[in-house]
All heavy atoms as TSV, in Angstrom:
chain	resi	resn	atom	element	x	y	z
A	1	MET	N	N	21.302	6.536	18.999
A	1	MET	CA	C	21.546	6.876	17.607
A	1	MET	C	C	21.938	5.631	16.813
A	1	MET	O	O	22.658	4.764	17.329
A	1	MET	CB	C	22.641	7.926	17.505
A	1	MET	CG	C	22.867	8.416	16.168
A	1	MET	SD	S	23.944	9.853	16.172
A	1	MET	CE	C	24.375	9.940	14.506
A	2	ILE	N	N	21.423	5.537	15.602
A	2	ILE	CA	C	21.708	4.346	14.794
A	2	ILE	C	C	23.032	4.581	14.035
A	2	ILE	O	O	23.249	5.652	13.460
A	2	ILE	CB	C	20.572	4.164	13.771
A	2	ILE	CG1	C	19.281	3.858	14.497
A	2	ILE	CG2	C	20.903	3.069	12.798
A	2	ILE	CD1	C	18.095	3.781	13.548
A	3	ARG	N	N	23.932	3.602	14.160
A	3	ARG	CA	C	25.172	3.658	13.401
A	3	ARG	C	C	24.961	3.323	11.931
A	3	ARG	O	O	24.049	2.587	11.642
A	3	ARG	CB	C	26.207	2.703	14.028
A	3	ARG	CG	C	26.584	3.039	15.418
A	3	ARG	CD	C	27.726	2.168	15.893
A	3	ARG	NE	N	27.523	0.777	15.553
A	3	ARG	CZ	C	27.142	-0.165	16.431
A	3	ARG	NH1	N	26.896	0.177	17.667
A	3	ARG	NH2	N	26.976	-1.384	16.072
A	4	LYS	N	N	25.740	3.906	11.105
A	4	LYS	CA	C	25.571	3.759	9.657
A	4	LYS	C	C	25.654	2.249	9.234
A	4	LYS	O	O	24.990	1.831	8.315
A	4	LYS	CB	C	26.655	4.557	8.932
A	4	LYS	CG	C	26.468	4.578	7.413
A	4	LYS	CD	C	27.411	5.501	6.752
A	4	LYS	CE	C	27.209	5.478	5.296
A	4	LYS	NZ	N	26.575	6.645	4.778
A	5	SER	N	N	26.450	1.443	9.949
A	5	SER	CA	C	26.561	0.039	9.549
A	5	SER	C	C	25.291	-0.742	9.772
A	5	SER	O	O	25.100	-1.836	9.253
A	5	SER	CB	C	27.733	-0.622	10.317
A	5	SER	OG	O	27.424	-0.598	11.715
A	6	GLU	N	N	24.305	-0.184	10.551
A	6	GLU	CA	C	23.075	-0.861	10.813
A	6	GLU	C	C	21.977	-0.494	9.805
A	6	GLU	O	O	20.881	-1.021	9.938
A	6	GLU	CB	C	22.610	-0.554	12.230
A	6	GLU	CG	C	23.541	-1.045	13.297
A	6	GLU	CD	C	23.120	-0.561	14.690
A	6	GLU	OE1	O	22.015	0.032	14.788
A	6	GLU	OE2	O	23.819	-0.872	15.612
A	7	LEU	N	N	22.286	0.347	8.837
A	7	LEU	CA	C	21.260	0.773	7.928
A	7	LEU	C	C	21.381	-0.056	6.627
A	7	LEU	O	O	22.520	-0.322	6.191
A	7	LEU	CB	C	21.393	2.267	7.579
A	7	LEU	CG	C	21.200	3.210	8.753
A	7	LEU	CD1	C	21.497	4.652	8.348
A	7	LEU	CD2	C	19.798	3.072	9.275
A	8	ILE	N	N	20.221	-0.403	6.046
A	8	ILE	CA	C	20.224	-1.123	4.793
A	8	ILE	C	C	19.360	-0.390	3.760
A	8	ILE	O	O	18.573	0.450	4.082
A	8	ILE	CB	C	19.695	-2.628	4.964
A	8	ILE	CG1	C	18.252	-2.606	5.523
A	8	ILE	CG2	C	20.619	-3.358	5.870
A	8	ILE	CD1	C	17.646	-3.973	5.613
A	9	SER	N	N	19.556	-0.735	2.516
A	9	SER	CA	C	18.838	-0.095	1.408
A	9	SER	C	C	17.427	-0.687	1.254
A	9	SER	O	O	17.128	-1.737	1.882
A	9	SER	CB	C	19.549	-0.264	0.091
A	9	SER	OG	O	19.538	-1.602	-0.312
A	10	ILE	N	N	16.609	-0.008	0.530
A	10	ILE	CA	C	15.212	-0.485	0.313
A	10	ILE	C	C	15.285	-1.841	-0.421
A	10	ILE	O	O	14.430	-2.721	-0.167
A	10	ILE	CB	C	14.402	0.569	-0.460
A	10	ILE	CG1	C	12.898	0.325	-0.266
A	10	ILE	CG2	C	14.687	0.610	-1.884
A	10	ILE	CD1	C	12.313	1.010	0.903
A	11	GLN	N	N	16.249	-2.006	-1.271
A	11	GLN	CA	C	16.387	-3.243	-2.060
A	11	GLN	C	C	16.683	-4.451	-1.094
A	11	GLN	O	O	16.064	-5.531	-1.203
A	11	GLN	CB	C	17.485	-3.163	-3.099
A	11	GLN	CG	C	17.195	-2.161	-4.201
A	11	GLN	CD	C	17.566	-0.740	-3.844
A	11	GLN	OE1	O	18.111	-0.484	-2.820
A	11	GLN	NE2	N	17.251	0.165	-4.774
A	12	GLU	N	N	17.617	-4.226	-0.166
A	12	GLU	CA	C	17.962	-5.314	0.770
A	12	GLU	C	C	16.815	-5.566	1.726
A	12	GLU	O	O	16.550	-6.744	2.029
A	12	GLU	CB	C	19.186	-4.857	1.553
A	12	GLU	CG	C	20.464	-4.764	0.731
A	12	GLU	CD	C	21.588	-4.049	1.522
A	12	GLU	OE1	O	21.321	-3.048	2.205
A	12	GLU	OE2	O	22.710	-4.542	1.391
A	13	ALA	N	N	16.110	-4.562	2.191
A	13	ALA	CA	C	14.978	-4.713	3.098
A	13	ALA	C	C	13.827	-5.456	2.378
A	13	ALA	O	O	13.239	-6.297	3.001
A	13	ALA	CB	C	14.506	-3.361	3.610
A	14	ALA	N	N	13.595	-5.107	1.129
A	14	ALA	CA	C	12.496	-5.746	0.384
A	14	ALA	C	C	12.806	-7.217	0.214
A	14	ALA	O	O	11.925	-8.096	0.333
A	14	ALA	CB	C	12.282	-5.061	-0.950
A	15	ALA	N	N	14.059	-7.557	-0.101
A	15	ALA	CA	C	14.450	-8.963	-0.287
A	15	ALA	C	C	14.318	-9.683	1.073
A	15	ALA	O	O	13.865	-10.838	1.068
A	15	ALA	CB	C	15.888	-9.037	-0.779
A	16	ALA	N	N	14.660	-9.043	2.188
A	16	ALA	CA	C	14.634	-9.700	3.490
A	16	ALA	C	C	13.155	-9.969	3.892
A	16	ALA	O	O	12.871	-10.965	4.510
A	16	ALA	CB	C	15.296	-8.847	4.497
A	17	LEU	N	N	12.250	-9.082	3.496
A	17	LEU	CA	C	10.880	-9.190	3.869
A	17	LEU	C	C	10.050	-10.019	2.826
A	17	LEU	O	O	8.916	-10.395	3.146
A	17	LEU	CB	C	10.234	-7.840	4.013
A	17	LEU	CG	C	10.702	-6.960	5.183
A	17	LEU	CD1	C	10.161	-5.536	5.066
A	17	LEU	CD2	C	10.301	-7.613	6.509
A	18	GLY	N	N	10.579	-10.182	1.645
A	18	GLY	CA	C	9.869	-10.955	0.602
A	18	GLY	C	C	8.781	-10.161	-0.053
A	18	GLY	O	O	7.725	-10.709	-0.428
A	19	VAL	N	N	8.982	-8.833	-0.126
A	19	VAL	CA	C	7.999	-7.967	-0.777
A	19	VAL	C	C	8.719	-7.178	-1.876
A	19	VAL	O	O	9.987	-7.118	-1.917
A	19	VAL	CB	C	7.351	-6.967	0.207
A	19	VAL	CG1	C	6.554	-7.766	1.249
A	19	VAL	CG2	C	8.333	-6.074	0.834
A	20	SER	N	N	7.945	-6.485	-2.709
A	20	SER	CA	C	8.521	-5.739	-3.801
A	20	SER	C	C	9.096	-4.385	-3.285
A	20	SER	O	O	8.620	-3.900	-2.203
A	20	SER	CB	C	7.522	-5.415	-4.904
A	20	SER	OG	O	6.565	-4.480	-4.474
A	21	GLU	N	N	10.045	-3.860	-3.977
A	21	GLU	CA	C	10.608	-2.548	-3.601
A	21	GLU	C	C	9.603	-1.446	-3.617
A	21	GLU	O	O	9.558	-0.558	-2.729
A	21	GLU	CB	C	11.820	-2.227	-4.519
A	21	GLU	CG	C	12.979	-3.175	-4.415
A	21	GLU	CD	C	14.006	-2.894	-5.450
A	21	GLU	OE1	O	14.094	-1.750	-5.902
A	21	GLU	OE2	O	14.760	-3.840	-5.716
A	22	GLN	N	N	8.715	-1.471	-4.646
A	22	GLN	CA	C	7.659	-0.437	-4.731
A	22	GLN	C	C	6.714	-0.478	-3.506
A	22	GLN	O	O	6.361	0.585	-3.001
A	22	GLN	CB	C	6.836	-0.606	-6.011
A	22	GLN	CG	C	7.616	-0.324	-7.227
A	22	GLN	CD	C	8.242	-1.622	-7.832
A	22	GLN	OE1	O	8.268	-2.664	-7.167
A	22	GLN	NE2	N	8.797	-1.553	-9.032
A	23	TRP	N	N	6.322	-1.692	-3.126
A	23	TRP	CA	C	5.443	-1.781	-2.009
A	23	TRP	C	C	6.116	-1.292	-0.677
A	23	TRP	O	O	5.484	-0.583	0.142
A	23	TRP	CB	C	4.986	-3.223	-1.827
A	23	TRP	CG	C	4.058	-3.493	-0.650
A	23	TRP	CD1	C	4.322	-4.319	0.434
A	23	TRP	CD2	C	2.824	-2.879	-0.387
A	23	TRP	NE1	N	3.271	-4.210	1.297
A	23	TRP	CE2	C	2.334	-3.330	0.841
A	23	TRP	CE3	C	2.035	-1.967	-1.079
A	23	TRP	CZ2	C	1.138	-2.967	1.386
A	23	TRP	CZ3	C	0.800	-1.583	-0.560
A	23	TRP	CH2	C	0.375	-2.114	0.643
A	24	LEU	N	N	7.382	-1.623	-0.521
A	24	LEU	CA	C	8.069	-1.199	0.669
A	24	LEU	C	C	8.270	0.331	0.674
A	24	LEU	O	O	8.175	0.932	1.737
A	24	LEU	CB	C	9.463	-1.903	0.779
A	24	LEU	CG	C	10.122	-1.795	2.142
A	24	LEU	CD1	C	9.253	-2.278	3.271
A	24	LEU	CD2	C	11.442	-2.564	2.121
A	25	ARG	N	N	8.486	0.935	-0.480
A	25	ARG	CA	C	8.555	2.374	-0.561
A	25	ARG	C	C	7.242	3.022	-0.201
A	25	ARG	O	O	7.232	4.012	0.515
A	25	ARG	CB	C	8.950	2.836	-1.993
A	25	ARG	CG	C	10.415	2.740	-2.243
A	25	ARG	CD	C	10.747	3.413	-3.564
A	25	ARG	NE	N	12.025	2.926	-4.074
A	25	ARG	CZ	C	12.179	1.943	-4.920
A	25	ARG	NH1	N	11.161	1.351	-5.475
A	25	ARG	NH2	N	13.398	1.490	-5.236
A	26	GLN	N	N	6.165	2.438	-0.667
A	26	GLN	CA	C	4.823	2.927	-0.302
A	26	GLN	C	C	4.606	2.855	1.230
A	26	GLN	O	O	4.111	3.813	1.815
A	26	GLN	CB	C	3.712	2.128	-1.054
A	26	GLN	CG	C	2.312	2.521	-0.730
A	26	GLN	CD	C	1.963	3.890	-1.244
A	26	GLN	OE1	O	2.559	4.432	-2.166
A	26	GLN	NE2	N	0.947	4.465	-0.620
A	27	LEU	N	N	4.940	1.735	1.786
A	27	LEU	CA	C	4.822	1.570	3.269
A	27	LEU	C	C	5.681	2.592	3.974
A	27	LEU	O	O	5.258	3.140	5.030
A	27	LEU	CB	C	5.190	0.146	3.660
A	27	LEU	CG	C	4.245	-0.963	3.212
A	27	LEU	CD1	C	4.810	-2.335	3.607
A	27	LEU	CD2	C	2.865	-0.758	3.761
A	28	ALA	N	N	6.881	2.854	3.504
A	28	ALA	CA	C	7.762	3.852	4.119
A	28	ALA	C	C	7.143	5.247	4.043
A	28	ALA	O	O	7.157	6.017	5.008
A	28	ALA	CB	C	9.132	3.795	3.436
A	29	ARG	N	N	6.534	5.592	2.875
A	29	ARG	CA	C	5.893	6.906	2.748
A	29	ARG	C	C	4.711	7.044	3.660
A	29	ARG	O	O	4.459	8.106	4.191
A	29	ARG	CB	C	5.365	7.079	1.282
A	29	ARG	CG	C	6.415	7.545	0.310
A	29	ARG	CD	C	5.791	7.936	-1.018
A	29	ARG	NE	N	5.188	6.844	-1.754
A	29	ARG	CZ	C	5.882	6.029	-2.597
A	29	ARG	NH1	N	7.150	6.243	-2.802
A	29	ARG	NH2	N	5.226	5.125	-3.212
A	30	LEU	N	N	4.049	5.931	3.960
A	30	LEU	CA	C	2.903	5.956	4.878
A	30	LEU	C	C	3.319	5.928	6.347
A	30	LEU	O	O	2.496	5.973	7.235
A	30	LEU	CB	C	1.959	4.747	4.612
A	30	LEU	CG	C	1.265	4.750	3.238
A	30	LEU	CD1	C	0.561	3.416	3.025
A	30	LEU	CD2	C	0.280	5.919	3.187
A	31	GLY	N	N	4.649	5.768	6.596
A	31	GLY	CA	C	5.147	5.741	7.988
A	31	GLY	C	C	4.990	4.384	8.621
A	31	GLY	O	O	5.051	4.294	9.856
A	32	ARG	N	N	4.860	3.323	7.853
A	32	ARG	CA	C	4.665	1.991	8.423
A	32	ARG	C	C	5.912	1.128	8.480
A	32	ARG	O	O	5.849	0.040	8.952
A	32	ARG	CB	C	3.562	1.227	7.598
A	32	ARG	CG	C	2.202	1.838	7.839
A	32	ARG	CD	C	1.113	1.016	7.219
A	32	ARG	NE	N	1.234	-0.412	7.454
A	32	ARG	CZ	C	0.660	-1.319	6.687
A	32	ARG	NH1	N	-0.060	-0.959	5.617
A	32	ARG	NH2	N	0.819	-2.612	6.935
A	33	VAL	N	N	7.024	1.712	8.035
A	33	VAL	CA	C	8.323	1.012	8.220
A	33	VAL	C	C	9.095	1.666	9.296
A	33	VAL	O	O	9.468	2.858	9.224
A	33	VAL	CB	C	9.137	1.011	6.877
A	33	VAL	CG1	C	10.473	0.274	7.067
A	33	VAL	CG2	C	8.351	0.400	5.750
A	34	ARG	N	N	9.257	0.985	10.398
A	34	ARG	CA	C	9.861	1.535	11.609
A	34	ARG	C	C	11.280	1.959	11.333
A	34	ARG	O	O	12.101	1.228	10.867
A	34	ARG	CB	C	9.857	0.573	12.743
A	34	ARG	CG	C	10.418	1.128	14.021
A	34	ARG	CD	C	10.038	0.349	15.236
A	34	ARG	NE	N	8.634	0.565	15.497
A	34	ARG	CZ	C	7.906	-0.222	16.339
A	34	ARG	NH1	N	8.513	-1.203	16.945
A	34	ARG	NH2	N	6.667	0.032	16.545
A	35	GLY	N	N	11.570	3.313	11.603
A	35	GLY	CA	C	12.905	3.825	11.456
A	35	GLY	C	C	13.302	4.250	10.049
A	35	GLY	O	O	14.444	4.637	9.833
A	36	ALA	N	N	12.383	4.091	9.065
A	36	ALA	CA	C	12.772	4.435	7.675
A	36	ALA	C	C	13.020	5.938	7.572
A	36	ALA	O	O	12.287	6.728	8.095
A	36	ALA	CB	C	11.671	4.015	6.743
A	37	THR	N	N	14.100	6.273	6.910
A	37	THR	CA	C	14.516	7.647	6.665
A	37	THR	C	C	14.835	7.872	5.219
A	37	THR	O	O	15.508	7.052	4.642
A	37	THR	CB	C	15.701	7.982	7.537
A	37	THR	OG1	O	15.412	7.643	8.919
A	37	THR	CG2	C	16.054	9.492	7.471
A	38	LYS	N	N	14.394	8.981	4.697
A	38	LYS	CA	C	14.692	9.331	3.322
A	38	LYS	C	C	15.981	10.167	3.307
A	38	LYS	O	O	16.115	11.143	3.962
A	38	LYS	CB	C	13.556	10.092	2.725
A	38	LYS	CG	C	13.699	10.214	1.155
A	38	LYS	CD	C	12.357	10.226	0.554
A	38	LYS	CE	C	12.600	10.108	-0.927
A	38	LYS	NZ	N	11.538	10.587	-1.673
A	39	VAL	N	N	17.002	9.685	2.558
A	39	VAL	CA	C	18.276	10.322	2.361
A	39	VAL	C	C	18.373	10.701	0.886
A	39	VAL	O	O	18.607	9.818	0.051
A	39	VAL	CB	C	19.444	9.454	2.828
A	39	VAL	CG1	C	20.744	10.153	2.592
A	39	VAL	CG2	C	19.259	9.060	4.252
A	40	GLY	N	N	18.164	11.956	0.590
A	40	GLY	CA	C	18.086	12.395	-0.814
A	40	GLY	C	C	16.864	11.779	-1.440
A	40	GLY	O	O	15.758	12.020	-1.008
A	41	ARG	N	N	17.065	10.937	-2.479
A	41	ARG	CA	C	15.914	10.303	-3.120
A	41	ARG	C	C	15.769	8.877	-2.663
A	41	ARG	O	O	14.878	8.162	-3.105
A	41	ARG	CB	C	16.003	10.390	-4.622
A	41	ARG	CG	C	17.123	9.622	-5.218
A	41	ARG	CD	C	17.193	9.786	-6.704
A	41	ARG	NE	N	18.059	8.747	-7.245
A	41	ARG	CZ	C	17.665	7.786	-8.111
A	41	ARG	NH1	N	16.435	7.822	-8.570
A	41	ARG	NH2	N	18.459	6.861	-8.512
A	42	ASP	N	N	16.646	8.370	-1.852
A	42	ASP	CA	C	16.675	6.972	-1.437
A	42	ASP	C	C	16.219	6.814	0.006
A	42	ASP	O	O	16.323	7.740	0.829
A	42	ASP	CB	C	18.084	6.376	-1.532
A	42	ASP	CG	C	18.602	6.461	-2.959
A	42	ASP	OD1	O	17.786	6.165	-3.937
A	42	ASP	OD2	O	19.797	6.795	-3.149
A	43	TRP	N	N	15.676	5.634	0.305
A	43	TRP	CA	C	15.283	5.302	1.662
A	43	TRP	C	C	16.351	4.418	2.279
A	43	TRP	O	O	16.887	3.566	1.643
A	43	TRP	CB	C	13.969	4.548	1.652
A	43	TRP	CG	C	12.760	5.365	1.347
A	43	TRP	CD1	C	12.248	5.554	0.129
A	43	TRP	CD2	C	11.959	6.111	2.259
A	43	TRP	NE1	N	11.151	6.389	0.221
A	43	TRP	CE2	C	10.947	6.736	1.494
A	43	TRP	CE3	C	12.028	6.316	3.655
A	43	TRP	CZ2	C	10.013	7.535	2.120
A	43	TRP	CZ3	C	11.031	7.114	4.200
A	43	TRP	CH2	C	10.046	7.705	3.446
A	44	VAL	N	N	16.595	4.655	3.610
A	44	VAL	CA	C	17.446	3.717	4.375
A	44	VAL	C	C	16.624	3.249	5.547
A	44	VAL	O	O	15.828	3.969	6.127
A	44	VAL	CB	C	18.761	4.391	4.856
A	44	VAL	CG1	C	19.698	4.671	3.704
A	44	VAL	CG2	C	18.497	5.661	5.617
A	45	ILE	N	N	16.828	1.945	5.850
A	45	ILE	CA	C	15.973	1.304	6.883
A	45	ILE	C	C	16.932	0.602	7.870
A	45	ILE	O	O	17.857	-0.066	7.455
A	45	ILE	CB	C	15.053	0.295	6.205
A	45	ILE	CG1	C	14.178	1.047	5.201
A	45	ILE	CG2	C	14.242	-0.475	7.208
A	45	ILE	CD1	C	13.333	0.218	4.308
A	46	PRO	N	N	16.623	0.698	9.188
A	46	PRO	CA	C	17.413	-0.050	10.169
A	46	PRO	C	C	17.226	-1.562	9.974
A	46	PRO	O	O	16.208	-2.018	9.586
A	46	PRO	CB	C	16.834	0.429	11.525
A	46	PRO	CG	C	16.028	1.566	11.239
A	46	PRO	CD	C	15.643	1.510	9.821
A	47	SER	N	N	18.311	-2.268	10.228
A	47	SER	CA	C	18.298	-3.737	10.110
A	47	SER	C	C	18.090	-4.320	11.475
A	47	SER	O	O	18.719	-3.865	12.412
A	47	SER	CB	C	19.583	-4.245	9.505
A	47	SER	OG	O	19.532	-5.632	9.401
A	48	PRO	N	N	17.201	-5.290	11.648
A	48	PRO	CA	C	16.288	-5.920	10.715
A	48	PRO	C	C	15.072	-5.025	10.420
A	48	PRO	O	O	14.585	-4.280	11.339
A	48	PRO	CB	C	15.869	-7.155	11.383
A	48	PRO	CG	C	15.914	-6.868	12.836
A	48	PRO	CD	C	17.073	-5.898	13.018
A	49	PRO	N	N	14.522	-5.053	9.186
A	49	PRO	CA	C	13.378	-4.195	8.879
A	49	PRO	C	C	12.151	-4.653	9.590
A	49	PRO	O	O	11.910	-5.846	9.725
A	49	PRO	CB	C	13.241	-4.348	7.360
A	49	PRO	CG	C	13.927	-5.623	7.032
A	49	PRO	CD	C	14.959	-5.831	8.062
A	50	ARG	N	N	11.355	-3.689	10.080
A	50	ARG	CA	C	10.092	-3.981	10.753
A	50	ARG	C	C	8.980	-3.139	10.156
A	50	ARG	O	O	9.104	-1.913	10.072
A	50	ARG	CB	C	10.221	-3.680	12.270
A	50	ARG	CG	C	11.223	-4.605	12.895
A	50	ARG	CD	C	11.310	-4.453	14.417
A	50	ARG	NE	N	9.965	-4.680	14.948
A	50	ARG	CZ	C	9.573	-4.224	16.137
A	50	ARG	NH1	N	10.452	-3.543	16.876
A	50	ARG	NH2	N	8.425	-4.388	16.618
A	51	VAL	N	N	7.854	-3.837	9.760
A	51	VAL	CA	C	6.705	-3.139	9.195
A	51	VAL	C	C	5.623	-3.166	10.197
A	51	VAL	O	O	5.260	-4.240	10.764
A	51	VAL	CB	C	6.292	-3.849	7.874
A	51	VAL	CG1	C	5.053	-3.161	7.282
A	51	VAL	CG2	C	7.400	-3.813	6.867
A	52	LEU	N	N	4.998	-1.985	10.476
A	52	LEU	CA	C	3.927	-1.856	11.409
A	52	LEU	C	C	2.616	-2.273	10.768
A	52	LEU	O	O	2.419	-2.076	9.524
A	52	LEU	CB	C	3.838	-0.410	11.908
A	52	LEU	CG	C	5.066	0.150	12.589
A	52	LEU	CD1	C	4.878	1.618	12.858
A	52	LEU	CD2	C	5.394	-0.613	13.837
A	53	PRO	N	N	1.711	-2.924	11.454
A	53	PRO	CA	C	0.433	-3.306	10.934
A	53	PRO	C	C	-0.455	-2.147	10.507
A	53	PRO	O	O	-0.282	-1.013	11.005
A	53	PRO	CB	C	-0.210	-4.110	12.011
A	53	PRO	CG	C	0.392	-3.635	13.239
A	53	PRO	CD	C	1.757	-3.203	12.895
A	54	SER	N	N	-1.362	-2.408	9.584
A	54	SER	CA	C	-2.310	-1.418	9.134
A	54	SER	C	C	-3.286	-1.024	10.234
A	54	SER	O	O	-3.613	-1.823	11.097
A	54	SER	CB	C	-3.074	-1.960	7.949
A	54	SER	OG	O	-4.061	-1.034	7.551
A	55	THR	N	N	-3.795	0.221	10.183
A	55	THR	CA	C	-4.710	0.654	11.192
A	55	THR	C	C	-6.175	0.479	10.641
A	55	THR	O	O	-7.110	0.664	11.390
A	55	THR	CB	C	-4.531	2.157	11.527
A	55	THR	OG1	O	-4.609	2.917	10.335
A	55	THR	CG2	C	-3.174	2.364	12.162
A	56	ARG	N	N	-6.313	0.150	9.380
A	56	ARG	CA	C	-7.643	-0.115	8.816
A	56	ARG	C	C	-8.137	-1.454	9.285
A	56	ARG	O	O	-7.431	-2.426	9.367
A	56	ARG	CB	C	-7.609	-0.098	7.272
A	56	ARG	CG	C	-7.483	1.246	6.681
A	56	ARG	CD	C	-7.707	1.291	5.240
A	56	ARG	NE	N	-7.751	0.043	4.510
A	56	ARG	CZ	C	-7.950	0.003	3.222
A	56	ARG	NH1	N	-8.070	1.058	2.495
A	56	ARG	NH2	N	-7.999	-1.176	2.626
A	57	PRO	N	N	-9.489	-1.525	9.544
A	57	PRO	CA	C	-10.023	-2.839	9.908
A	57	PRO	C	C	-9.927	-3.865	8.801
A	57	PRO	O	O	-10.027	-3.487	7.651
A	57	PRO	CB	C	-11.491	-2.560	10.257
A	57	PRO	CG	C	-11.733	-1.185	9.730
A	57	PRO	CD	C	-10.454	-0.479	9.510
A	58	ARG	N	N	-9.690	-5.122	9.106
A	58	ARG	CA	C	-9.580	-6.150	8.045
A	58	ARG	C	C	-10.945	-6.289	7.375
A	58	ARG	O	O	-11.962	-6.202	7.965
A	58	ARG	CB	C	-9.186	-7.473	8.696
A	58	ARG	CG	C	-7.761	-7.445	9.203
A	58	ARG	CD	C	-7.347	-8.765	9.782
A	58	ARG	NE	N	-7.359	-9.829	8.808
A	58	ARG	CZ	C	-6.323	-10.098	7.987
A	58	ARG	NH1	N	-5.225	-9.423	8.086
A	58	ARG	NH2	N	-6.397	-11.099	7.143
A	59	GLY	N	N	-10.870	-6.493	6.038
A	59	GLY	CA	C	-12.086	-6.668	5.255
A	59	GLY	C	C	-12.740	-5.406	4.818
A	59	GLY	O	O	-13.763	-5.376	4.161
A	60	TYR	N	N	-12.106	-4.229	5.131
A	60	TYR	CA	C	-12.692	-2.962	4.770
A	60	TYR	C	C	-12.385	-2.693	3.271
A	60	TYR	O	O	-11.269	-2.792	2.822
A	60	TYR	CB	C	-12.078	-1.802	5.606
A	60	TYR	CG	C	-12.535	-0.469	5.190
A	60	TYR	CD1	C	-13.828	-0.007	5.539
A	60	TYR	CD2	C	-11.764	0.358	4.438
A	60	TYR	CE1	C	-14.282	1.234	5.157
A	60	TYR	CE2	C	-12.197	1.625	4.049
A	60	TYR	CZ	C	-13.434	2.057	4.418
A	60	TYR	OH	O	-13.913	3.258	4.047
A	61	HIS	N	N	-13.447	-2.362	2.468
A	61	HIS	CA	C	-13.238	-2.137	1.068
A	61	HIS	C	C	-13.701	-0.709	0.709
A	61	HIS	O	O	-13.741	-0.410	-0.527
A	61	HIS	CB	C	-13.975	-3.152	0.205
A	61	HIS	CG	C	-13.438	-4.530	0.439
A	61	HIS	ND1	N	-12.245	-4.931	-0.058
A	61	HIS	CD2	C	-13.976	-5.569	1.074
A	61	HIS	CE1	C	-12.025	-6.213	0.269
A	61	HIS	NE2	N	-13.076	-6.614	0.973
A	62	GLY	N	N	-14.022	0.094	1.623
A	62	GLY	CA	C	-14.348	1.496	1.319
A	62	GLY	C	C	-15.816	1.707	0.862
A	62	GLY	O	O	-16.171	2.804	0.389
A	63	HIS	N	N	-16.658	0.724	0.969
A	63	HIS	CA	C	-18.062	0.901	0.618
A	63	HIS	C	C	-18.908	0.288	1.649
A	63	HIS	O	O	-18.450	-0.526	2.480
A	63	HIS	CB	C	-18.336	0.433	-0.780
A	63	HIS	CG	C	-17.870	-1.012	-1.006
A	63	HIS	ND1	N	-18.568	-2.090	-0.545
A	63	HIS	CD2	C	-16.753	-1.471	-1.613
A	63	HIS	CE1	C	-17.856	-3.157	-0.877
A	63	HIS	NE2	N	-16.761	-2.826	-1.537
A	64	ASN	N	N	-20.167	0.583	1.602
A	64	ASN	CA	C	-21.086	0.112	2.622
A	64	ASN	C	C	-21.996	-0.951	1.964
A	64	ASN	O	O	-22.992	-0.613	1.370
A	64	ASN	CB	C	-21.906	1.289	3.172
A	64	ASN	CG	C	-22.695	0.913	4.411
A	64	ASN	OD1	O	-22.577	-0.216	4.870
A	64	ASN	ND2	N	-23.401	1.817	4.958
A	65	ARG	N	N	-21.640	-2.203	2.101
A	65	ARG	CA	C	-22.458	-3.273	1.509
A	65	ARG	C	C	-23.726	-3.466	2.289
A	65	ARG	O	O	-23.711	-3.421	3.506
A	65	ARG	CB	C	-21.664	-4.590	1.492
A	65	ARG	CG	C	-20.595	-4.611	0.461
A	65	ARG	CD	C	-20.106	-6.025	0.349
A	65	ARG	NE	N	-19.007	-6.031	-0.576
A	65	ARG	CZ	C	-18.057	-6.892	-0.677
A	65	ARG	NH1	N	-18.017	-7.854	0.210
A	65	ARG	NH2	N	-17.123	-6.843	-1.601
A	66	GLY	N	N	-24.769	-3.730	1.569
A	66	GLY	CA	C	-26.010	-4.083	2.210
A	66	GLY	C	C	-26.731	-2.885	2.853
A	66	GLY	O	O	-27.697	-3.060	3.564
A	67	ALA	N	N	-26.286	-1.695	2.549
A	67	ALA	CA	C	-26.970	-0.492	3.112
A	67	ALA	C	C	-28.315	-0.273	2.422
A	67	ALA	O	O	-28.446	-0.540	1.215
A	67	ALA	CB	C	-26.057	0.718	2.930
A	68	ILE	N	N	-29.240	0.123	3.162
A	68	ILE	CA	C	-30.584	0.403	2.614
A	68	ILE	C	C	-30.540	1.808	2.027
A	68	ILE	O	O	-30.203	2.735	2.689
A	68	ILE	CB	C	-31.669	0.304	3.680
A	68	ILE	CG1	C	-31.669	-1.138	4.259
A	68	ILE	CG2	C	-32.990	0.687	3.142
A	68	ILE	CD1	C	-32.575	-1.327	5.457
A	69	PRO	N	N	-30.853	1.926	0.701
A	69	PRO	CA	C	-30.753	3.258	0.044
A	69	PRO	C	C	-31.839	4.248	0.551
A	69	PRO	O	O	-32.807	3.926	1.088
A	69	PRO	CB	C	-30.950	2.952	-1.421
A	69	PRO	CG	C	-31.304	1.552	-1.563
A	69	PRO	CD	C	-31.143	0.894	-0.232
């Protein structure tokens, strides 16, 4: 179990990772921030914050370039 002293706010985690708070909230909603938990309307994250890599292939843009119509 994680002790309360080991949890940090989304603001502290964003500063530690060098990303915006909005982006970190989006990653937390997607389940990519390890251990992130929503408490009321706020997120708490275990320290040190860890972000999981994307499962999408690199370079994917959602369209099929060069496809023959």
